[in-house]
C-alpha positions in Angstrom: -33.1 -12.4 0.4 -30.4 -14.6 -1.1 -29.7 -12.0 -3.7 -29.1 -9.4 -1.0 -26.6 -11.7 0.7 -24.9 -12.4 -2.6 -24.7 -8.8 -3.5 -23.3 -7.9 -0.1 -20.6 -10.6 -0.3 -19.6 -9.6 -3.9 -19.3 -6.0 -2.9 -17.4 -6.8 0.2 -14.8 -9.1 -1.5 -14.3 -6.6 -4.4 -13.0 -4.2 -1.8 -10.5 -6.6 -0.4 -6.9 -6.8 -1.5 -6.7 -10.6 -1.4 -9.2 -10.9 -4.2 -7.0 -8.8 -6.6 -3.8 -10.6 -5.4 -5.4 -14.0 -6.2 -6.7 -12.7 -9.5 -3.3 -11.5 -10.6 -1.6 -14.7 -9.4 -4.1 -16.9 -11.3 -3.9 -14.8 -14.4 -0.1 -14.7 -14.6 0.4 -18.3 -13.7 -2.0 -19.5 -16.5 -0.8 -16.9 -19.0 2.8 -17.8 -18.4 2.1 -21.5 -18.7 0.3 -21.1 -22.0 2.7 -18.6 -23.6 6.1 -19.5 -22.2 8.3 -22.6 -22.3 9.8 -21.8 -18.9 6.5 -22.1 -16.9 4.9 -25.6 -17.1 1.8 -26.6 -15.4 0.7 -29.5 -17.6 2.6 -31.8 -19.9 3.3 -30.3 -23.3 6.7 -32.1 -23.5 7.9 -33.3 -26.9 5.2 -33.7 -29.5 2.3 -32.9 -27.1 0.8 -29.5 -27.9 -0.3 -27.1 -25.3 -3.9 -27.3 -26.5 -4.1 -31.1 -26.2 -7.0 -32.4 -24.1 -4.7 -34.1 -21.6 -2.6 -30.9 -21.1 -5.8 -28.8 -20.6 -7.1 -31.3 -18.1 -3.8 -31.0 -16.2 -4.0 -27.2 -16.2 -7.5 -27.5 -14.7 -6.4 -30.0 -12.1 -3.5 -27.9 -10.9 -5.5 -24.7 -10.9 -8.3 -26.4 -9.0 -5.8 -27.3 -6.2 -4.8 -23.6 -6.1 -8.5 -22.6 -6.0 -9.1 -24.7 -2.9 -6.4 -22.7 -1.1 -8.0 -19.4 -2.4 -11.4 -20.5 -1.3 -10.0 -21.3 2.2 -8.7 -17.8 2.4 -12.1 -16.3 1.6 -14.0 -18.6 4.0 -11.6 -17.9 6.8 -12.0 -14.2 6.2 -15.8 -14.6 6.6 -15.4 -16.5 9.8 -13.1 -13.9 11.3 -15.6 -11.2 10.2 -18.2 -13.0 12.3 -16.0 -12.6 15.4 -15.3 -8.9 14.5 -18.9 -8.0 14.2 -19.9 -10.0 17.4 -22.3 -12.2 15.5 -20.4 -15.4 16.3 -22.8 -16.3 19.2 -25.7 -16.1 16.8 -24.2 -18.3 14.2 -22.5 -20.9 16.5 -25.3 -21.4 19.0 
């Protein structure tokens, strides 16, 4: 039963535009931060290399904050879908 819900949600979100927009934003932001000097997410200033543990931790920290906003977009989409399909009375009762 849980696998059916998961399969439905994965198929549903793969059809949505916001999934691909977020995927492209996350990819180019991290790719640019790792390969270019003009995009900085972590430290890597002076003698600190881009693959230093502290810089990697900062990358993960900043990207986690962006992931919270992305997760909010997906959850709000599911809540709006409940109203569109008229199942809100079932879930919120």
